[in-house]
C-alpha positions in Angstrom: 0.0 0.0 0.0 1.3 3.4 -1.0 0.3 6.4 1.0 1.0 9.9 -0.2 1.2 12.4 2.7 2.4 15.8 3.8 3.7 16.4 7.3 2.2 19.3 9.2 2.7 20.7 12.7 0.1 22.3 15.0 0.9 23.6 18.4 3.3 20.9 19.4 1.8 18.0 17.6 2.9 16.5 14.3 0.5 15.1 11.7 0.6 13.0 8.6 -2.1 14.5 6.3 -3.3 11.9 3.8 -5.9 12.4 1.0 -8.1 9.5 0.1 -11.2 8.5 -1.8 -14.3 6.9 -0.4 -13.2 3.4 -1.6 -9.5 3.7 -0.8 -8.4 1.0 1.7 -6.9 2.5 4.8 -4.2 1.0 7.0 -5.2 -1.3 9.9 -4.2 -0.4 13.5 -0.9 -2.4 13.2 0.1 -0.6 10.1 -0.8 2.8 11.5 1.5 2.0 14.5 4.3 1.0 12.1 3.9 4.2 10.0 3.8 6.4 13.2 7.0 4.9 14.6 9.6 7.7 14.7 12.6 5.4 14.1 11.3 3.1 11.3 8.2 4.9 9.9 7.5 8.5 9.1 6.6 9.4 12.7 3.5 11.3 13.7 1.2 11.9 16.7 -1.9 11.5 14.5 -2.8 10.7 10.9 -5.4 13.0 9.4 -7.2 11.3 6.5 -9.1 13.7 4.2 -12.0 12.2 2.3 -14.6 13.7 -0.1 -17.5 15.4 1.7 -20.5 13.2 2.8 -22.6 16.3 3.4 -23.4 18.9 0.6 -22.7 21.7 3.1 -19.1 20.7 3.8 -15.9 20.7 1.7 -14.4 17.5 3.2 -14.9 14.6 5.7 -11.9 13.6 7.7 -10.9 10.8 10.0 -8.2 10.9 12.7 -5.9 7.9 13.7 -3.6 8.1 16.7 -0.1 6.7 16.6 -1.3 3.7 18.5 -3.6 2.8 15.6 -6.9 3.8 17.3 -9.3 6.1 15.7 -10.6 9.2 17.5 -13.4 11.6 16.8 -11.8 15.0 17.1 -8.6 16.9 17.6 -8.4 20.7 17.7 -4.8 20.9 16.5 -5.6 18.3 13.8 -8.6 20.2 12.3 -6.4 23.3 12.1 -4.1 21.3 9.8 -7.0 19.9 7.8 -8.4 23.3 7.1 -5.0 24.8 6.3 -4.2 22.0 3.9 -7.5 22.4 2.1 -6.8 26.2 1.8 -3.2 25.6 0.6 -4.4 23.1 -2.0 -6.9 25.6 -3.4 -10.0 23.7 -2.2 -11.5 26.4 0.0 -14.1 28.3 -2.1 -13.7 32.0 -2.5 -17.0 32.6 -0.5 -15.4 30.6 2.4 -12.4 32.8 2.8 -13.0 33.3 6.5 -14.2 29.9 7.5 -14.8 26.4 6.2 -17.3 23.7 7.1 -15.9 20.2 7.6 -17.3 16.9 8.8 -15.6 14.5 11.2 -16.8 11.5 13.2 -17.8 13.9 15.9 -20.1 15.9 13.5 -19.9 19.2 11.7 -16.9 21.5 12.4 -16.6 25.1 11.4 -13.0 26.1 11.1 -12.0 29.8 11.0 -9.2 30.7 8.6 -6.8 33.6 9.0 -6.3 35.6 5.8 -2.7 35.4 4.6 
């Protein structure tokens, strides 16, 4: 399995940001642990998997996997990285310049964006 990722940092945590499609297979818990290992993998606190939106009012759905392989519902530092990555990759619509609506396992999230 090949995963394309970008590393991002948010307030002391490091993240692997991965884009995926609805039908892309994701790593199992054992594989997440191996990838997260700082000596033999890429090293991260959490993996942020960005998927296409499930809700017409959002621009993306995302999932969060801890370095131990477990999935969690939300991470404040992580959502900052998801929103920033979507902005940097040109996927934040012009009318959403100040905020973006995202969806996670915990529900809808409104992320504010700083103008750069």
